[in-house]
Backbone as JSON Lines, residues from 0, in Angstrom:
{"i":0,"aa":"M","n":[8.33,5.99,-4.62],"ca":[8.24,5.85,-6.07],"c":[7.59,4.54,-6.49]}
{"i":1,"aa":"A","n":[8.09,3.41,-5.85],"ca":[7.58,2.13,-6.21],"c":[6.07,1.99,-5.85]}
{"i":2,"aa":"E","n":[5.71,2.56,-4.73],"ca":[4.28,2.53,-4.37],"c":[3.36,3.33,-5.33]}
{"i":3,"aa":"A","n":[4.0,4.39,-5.92],"ca":[3.3,5.24,-6.92],"c":[3.03,4.42,-8.11]}
{"i":4,"aa":"I","n":[3.96,3.52,-8.54],"ca":[3.71,2.62,-9.65],"c":[2.64,1.62,-9.35]}
{"i":5,"aa":"L","n":[2.65,1.04,-8.16],"ca":[1.59,0.13,-7.72],"c":[0.22,0.89,-7.78]}
{"i":6,"aa":"H","n":[0.17,2.09,-7.26],"ca":[-1.0,2.9,-7.23],"c":[-1.53,3.0,-8.67]}
{"i":7,"aa":"E","n":[-0.74,3.43,-9.59],"ca":[-1.12,3.6,-10.99],"c":[-1.59,2.32,-11.6]}
{"i":8,"aa":"A","n":[-0.92,1.23,-11.25],"ca":[-1.32,-0.14,-11.77],"c":[-2.67,-0.48,-11.25]}
{"i":9,"aa":"S","n":[-2.91,-0.16,-9.99],"ca":[-4.24,-0.53,-9.42],"c":[-5.44,0.2,-10.13]}
{"i":10,"aa":"H","n":[-5.07,1.3,-10.72],"ca":[-6.11,2.12,-11.48],"c":[-6.04,1.79,-13.0]}
{"i":11,"aa":"Y","n":[-5.23,0.78,-13.31],"ca":[-5.06,0.37,-14.7],"c":[-4.53,1.47,-15.66]}
{"i":12,"aa":"N","n":[-3.61,2.25,-15.13],"ca":[-3.12,3.39,-15.92],"c":[-1.76,3.15,-16.64]}
{"i":13,"aa":"L","n":[-1.18,1.97,-16.44],"ca":[0.16,1.72,-16.98],"c":[0.16,1.19,-18.39]}
{"i":14,"aa":"F","n":[-0.84,0.26,-18.65],"ca":[-0.88,-0.46,-19.95],"c":[-2.29,-0.44,-20.42]}
{"i":15,"aa":"Q","n":[-2.48,-0.69,-21.72],"ca":[-3.85,-0.72,-22.3],"c":[-4.58,-1.98,-21.78]}
{"i":16,"aa":"S","n":[-3.88,-3.06,-21.58],"ca":[-4.52,-4.32,-21.16],"c":[-4.6,-4.43,-19.62]}
{"i":17,"aa":"R","n":[-5.78,-4.61,-19.09],"ca":[-5.93,-4.84,-17.67],"c":[-5.26,-6.11,-17.21]}
{"i":18,"aa":"R","n":[-5.28,-7.1,-18.08],"ca":[-4.65,-8.42,-17.74],"c":[-3.15,-8.21,-17.52]}
{"i":19,"aa":"L","n":[-2.51,-7.38,-18.3],"ca":[-1.1,-7.14,-18.19],"c":[-0.76,-6.55,-16.82]}
{"i":20,"aa":"H","n":[-1.62,-5.67,-16.3],"ca":[-1.43,-5.09,-15.03],"c":[-1.32,-6.2,-13.93]}
{"i":21,"aa":"H","n":[-2.18,-7.18,-14.04],"ca":[-2.1,-8.27,-13.01],"c":[-0.94,-9.25,-13.32]}
{"i":22,"aa":"R","n":[-0.64,-9.55,-14.55],"ca":[0.5,-10.43,-14.92],"c":[1.84,-9.88,-14.45]}
{"i":23,"aa":"L","n":[2.0,-8.58,-14.42],"ca":[3.26,-7.97,-14.04],"c":[3.26,-7.47,-12.59]}
{"i":24,"aa":"Q","n":[2.3,-7.97,-11.85],"ca":[2.26,-7.59,-10.42],"c":[3.5,-7.96,-9.6]}
{"i":25,"aa":"F","n":[4.27,-9.0,-10.08],"ca":[5.45,-9.39,-9.4],"c":[6.46,-8.22,-9.38]}
{"i":26,"aa":"L","n":[6.36,-7.3,-10.3],"ca":[7.3,-6.18,-10.36],"c":[7.0,-5.09,-9.31]}
{"i":27,"aa":"Y","n":[5.65,-4.82,-9.11],"ca":[5.38,-3.65,-8.27],"c":[4.45,-4.03,-7.06]}
{"i":28,"aa":"A","n":[3.8,-5.14,-7.03],"ca":[2.9,-5.48,-5.86],"c":[3.68,-6.46,-4.97]}
{"i":29,"aa":"W","n":[4.27,-7.45,-5.48],"ca":[4.89,-8.44,-4.64],"c":[6.02,-7.88,-3.73]}
{"i":30,"aa":"P","n":[6.8,-6.9,-4.14],"ca":[7.8,-6.34,-3.24],"c":[7.21,-5.73,-2.01]}
{"i":31,"aa":"F","n":[5.91,-5.42,-2.04],"ca":[5.19,-4.95,-0.88],"c":[4.44,-6.02,-0.14]}
{"i":32,"aa":"L","n":[4.78,-7.28,-0.57],"ca":[4.08,-8.48,0.02],"c":[2.55,-8.33,-0.22]}
{"i":33,"aa":"Q","n":[2.09,-7.84,-1.34],"ca":[0.78,-7.74,-1.67],"c":[0.47,-8.27,-3.05]}
{"i":34,"aa":"T","n":[-0.8,-8.42,-3.41],"ca":[-1.18,-8.68,-4.74],"c":[-1.96,-7.48,-5.26]}
{"i":35,"aa":"M","n":[-2.07,-7.37,-6.51],"ca":[-2.85,-6.3,-7.07],"c":[-4.25,-6.26,-6.49]}
{"i":36,"aa":"S","n":[-4.89,-7.46,-6.45],"ca":[-6.26,-7.52,-5.97],"c":[-6.37,-7.07,-4.5]}
{"i":37,"aa":"D","n":[-5.37,-7.54,-3.7],"ca":[-5.43,-7.06,-2.25],"c":[-5.25,-5.56,-2.17]}
{"i":38,"aa":"Y","n":[-4.28,-5.03,-2.93],"ca":[-4.09,-3.59,-2.89],"c":[-5.29,-2.8,-3.36]}
{"i":39,"aa":"Q","n":[-5.86,-3.31,-4.45],"ca":[-7.02,-2.61,-5.0],"c":[-8.21,-2.59,-4.04]}
{"i":40,"aa":"G","n":[-8.37,-3.71,-3.28],"ca":[-9.49,-3.7,-2.26],"c":[-9.26,-2.67,-1.22]}
{"i":41,"aa":"E","n":[-8.01,-2.67,-0.76],"ca":[-7.7,-1.67,0.33],"c":[-7.73,-0.24,-0.22]}
{"i":42,"aa":"H","n":[-7.18,-0.11,-1.42],"ca":[-7.09,1.29,-1.99],"c":[-8.41,1.84,-2.41]}
{"i":43,"aa":"F","n":[-9.3,1.0,-2.92],"ca":[-10.64,1.53,-3.35],"c":[-11.49,1.75,-2.06]}
{"i":44,"aa":"D","n":[-11.29,1.03,-1.01],"ca":[-11.92,1.38,0.3],"c":[-11.42,2.78,0.74]}
{"i":45,"aa":"H","n":[-10.15,3.06,0.51],"ca":[-9.59,4.35,0.81],"c":[-10.35,5.46,0.1]}
{"i":46,"aa":"H","n":[-10.67,5.26,-1.2],"ca":[-11.45,6.24,-2.0],"c":[-12.88,6.24,-1.5]}
{"i":47,"aa":"R","n":[-13.45,5.16,-1.17],"ca":[-14.88,5.07,-0.73],"c":[-15.09,5.69,0.64]}
{"i":48,"aa":"Y","n":[-14.21,5.51,1.58],"ca":[-14.38,5.97,2.97],"c":[-13.33,7.0,3.36]}
{"i":49,"aa":"L","n":[-12.93,7.84,2.45],"ca":[-11.89,8.84,2.64],"c":[-11.95,9.54,3.96]}
{"i":50,"aa":"M","n":[-10.89,9.52,4.77],"ca":[-10.72,10.23,5.97],"c":[-11.76,9.81,7.04]}
{"i":51,"aa":"S","n":[-12.24,8.66,6.98],"ca":[-13.06,8.08,8.06],"c":[-12.33,6.97,8.76]}
{"i":52,"aa":"D","n":[-12.9,6.45,9.79],"ca":[-12.28,5.35,10.56],"c":[-12.22,4.12,9.69]}
{"i":53,"aa":"R","n":[-12.96,4.04,8.66],"ca":[-12.95,2.81,7.73],"c":[-11.89,2.99,6.64]}
{"i":54,"aa":"D","n":[-11.21,4.13,6.63],"ca":[-10.22,4.39,5.65],"c":[-8.86,3.98,6.21]}
{"i":55,"aa":"Q","n":[-8.38,2.78,5.86],"ca":[-7.1,2.28,6.46],"c":[-5.9,3.17,6.17]}
{"i":56,"aa":"T","n":[-5.95,3.82,4.98],"ca":[-4.87,4.7,4.66],"c":[-4.74,5.89,5.67]}
{"i":57,"aa":"S","n":[-5.9,6.45,5.97],"ca":[-5.94,7.53,6.95],"c":[-5.47,7.09,8.31]}
{"i":58,"aa":"V","n":[-5.93,5.89,8.66],"ca":[-5.5,5.33,9.97],"c":[-3.95,5.14,9.97]}
{"i":59,"aa":"D","n":[-3.39,4.62,8.89],"ca":[-1.98,4.47,8.8],"c":[-1.22,5.84,8.84]}
{"i":60,"aa":"Y","n":[-1.79,6.83,8.15],"ca":[-1.21,8.15,8.18],"c":[-1.11,8.69,9.6]}
{"i":61,"aa":"Q","n":[-2.22,8.48,10.33],"ca":[-2.19,8.92,11.74],"c":[-1.12,8.11,12.57]}
{"i":62,"aa":"M","n":[-1.05,6.88,12.28],"ca":[-0.05,5.99,13.04],"c":[1.39,6.47,12.71]}
{"i":63,"aa":"Y","n":[1.61,6.79,11.53],"ca":[2.97,7.24,11.07],"c":[3.26,8.66,11.36]}
{"i":64,"aa":"G","n":[2.31,9.4,11.91],"ca":[2.45,10.78,12.26],"c":[2.28,11.81,11.14]}
{"i":65,"aa":"L","n":[1.78,11.31,9.98],"ca":[1.56,12.23,8.89],"c":[0.39,13.11,9.02]}
{"i":66,"aa":"A","n":[-0.57,12.81,9.86],"ca":[-1.82,13.56,10.01],"c":[-1.62,14.73,10.98]}
{"i":67,"aa":"K","n":[-0.41,14.85,11.61],"ca":[-0.17,15.95,12.56],"c":[-0.13,17.25,11.74]}
{"i":68,"aa":"R","n":[-0.39,18.36,12.45],"ca":[-0.38,19.69,11.84],"c":[1.03,19.99,11.24]}
{"i":69,"aa":"D","n":[2.09,19.62,11.85],"ca":[3.45,19.9,11.38],"c":[4.26,18.64,11.6]}
{"i":70,"aa":"P","n":[4.06,17.58,10.66],"ca":[4.82,16.37,10.89],"c":[6.32,16.49,10.65]}
{"i":71,"aa":"N","n":[7.08,15.76,11.31],"ca":[8.52,15.72,11.2],"c":[8.83,14.85,9.96]}
{"i":72,"aa":"L","n":[8.76,15.38,8.77],"ca":[8.87,14.52,7.59],"c":[10.24,13.92,7.42]}
{"i":73,"aa":"F","n":[11.31,14.59,7.84],"ca":[12.62,14.04,7.79],"c":[12.7,12.78,8.62]}
{"i":74,"aa":"F","n":[12.21,12.77,9.82],"ca":[12.19,11.56,10.69],"c":[11.32,10.48,10.04]}
{"i":75,"aa":"I","n":[10.12,10.88,9.6],"ca":[9.13,9.83,9.08],"c":[9.74,9.19,7.79]}
{"i":76,"aa":"W","n":[10.29,9.99,6.91],"ca":[10.75,9.4,5.58],"c":[12.17,8.85,5.57]}
{"i":77,"aa":"F","n":[13.06,9.35,6.44],"ca":[14.46,8.99,6.35],"c":[14.98,8.21,7.49]}
{"i":78,"aa":"I","n":[14.46,8.45,8.72],"ca":[14.96,7.75,9.93],"c":[14.11,6.55,10.3]}
{"i":79,"aa":"K","n":[12.84,6.79,10.42],"ca":[11.91,5.7,10.87],"c":[12.03,4.44,10.04]}
{"i":80,"aa":"P","n":[12.11,4.53,8.7],"ca":[12.21,3.25,7.88],"c":[13.43,2.36,8.35]}
{"i":81,"aa":"F","n":[14.54,3.03,8.73],"ca":[15.69,2.29,9.11],"c":[15.59,1.63,10.45]}
{"i":82,"aa":"T","n":[14.59,2.0,11.26],"ca":[14.37,1.3,12.54],"c":[13.61,-0.01,12.3]}
{"i":83,"aa":"L","n":[13.16,-0.2,11.08],"ca":[12.34,-1.36,10.66],"c":[11.04,-1.55,11.41]}
{"i":84,"aa":"Y","n":[10.64,-0.47,12.14],"ca":[9.33,-0.49,12.79],"c":[8.18,-0.59,11.76]}
{"i":85,"aa":"P","n":[8.26,0.2,10.68],"ca":[7.08,0.03,9.68],"c":[7.01,-1.37,9.12]}
{"i":86,"aa":"T","n":[8.17,-2.02,8.87],"ca":[8.15,-3.4,8.37],"c":[7.57,-4.3,9.42]}
{"i":87,"aa":"W","n":[8.03,-4.17,10.65],"ca":[7.5,-5.04,11.71],"c":[6.0,-4.84,11.88]}
{"i":88,"aa":"H","n":[5.54,-3.65,11.83],"ca":[4.14,-3.32,11.98],"c":[3.34,-3.95,10.85]}
{"i":89,"aa":"Y","n":[3.83,-3.79,9.64],"ca":[3.1,-4.28,8.5],"c":[3.02,-5.79,8.57]}
{"i":90,"aa":"L","n":[4.11,-6.47,8.82],"ca":[4.1,-7.91,8.88],"c":[3.22,-8.43,10.05]}
{"i":91,"aa":"R","n":[3.18,-7.67,11.13],"ca":[2.4,-8.15,12.3],"c":[0.94,-7.89,12.08]}
{"i":92,"aa":"H","n":[0.53,-6.76,11.5],"ca":[-0.82,-6.35,11.38],"c":[-1.48,-6.52,10.01]}
{"i":93,"aa":"G","n":[-0.64,-6.5,9.01],"ca":[-1.15,-6.7,7.62],"c":[-1.41,-8.12,7.31]}
{"i":94,"aa":"N","n":[-2.44,-8.48,6.63],"ca":[-2.72,-9.83,6.3],"c":[-2.48,-10.12,4.84]}
{"i":95,"aa":"A","n":[-2.08,-9.16,4.07],"ca":[-1.94,-9.4,2.61],"c":[-0.89,-10.5,2.38]}
{"i":96,"aa":"A","n":[0.18,-10.49,3.14],"ca":[1.23,-11.47,2.84],"c":[0.69,-12.94,3.17]}
{"i":97,"aa":"L","n":[-0.3,-13.02,3.99],"ca":[-0.84,-14.36,4.33],"c":[-1.93,-14.82,3.34]}
{"i":98,"aa":"D","n":[-2.47,-13.95,2.64],"ca":[-3.59,-14.3,1.71],"c":[-3.03,-14.62,0.33]}
{"i":99,"aa":"R","n":[-2.75,-15.82,0.05],"ca":[-2.07,-16.2,-1.15],"c":[-3.0,-16.5,-2.27]}
{"i":100,"aa":"K","n":[-4.3,-16.45,-2.11],"ca":[-5.22,-16.88,-3.15],"c":[-5.08,-16.11,-4.48]}
{"i":101,"aa":"N","n":[-4.57,-14.84,-4.39],"ca":[-4.47,-14.0,-5.58],"c":[-3.03,-13.76,-6.05]}
{"i":102,"aa":"W","n":[-2.14,-14.6,-5.6],"ca":[-0.71,-14.36,-5.93],"c":[-0.39,-14.7,-7.35]}
{"i":103,"aa":"L","n":[-1.06,-15.67,-7.96],"ca":[-0.72,-16.01,-9.34],"c":[-1.64,-15.33,-10.25]}
{"i":104,"aa":"P","n":[-1.15,-14.84,-11.4],"ca":[-1.98,-14.08,-12.39],"c":[-3.0,-14.93,-13.07]}
């Protein structure tokens, strides 16, 4: 749910003012250790390179097992997060948390 709000904010669908989307990023982007600008860059690449090797979202879906023909959604959504593996992987491989240039509105 929270990532859906970030997704909508990245497309400027929450408020009339684009600036407000960035000013309120602490509510929906920072909890994911990202900024709106960082998320938008990655997300718009997802739209541009959909389902290719350059689409990081598709690569992540494959890593999480969501691209399988019959994924075990119960394990993926309810068990795996409690192992903290996704958090460890994100902090180890994601660089959004290290790129602070866009953290302030």
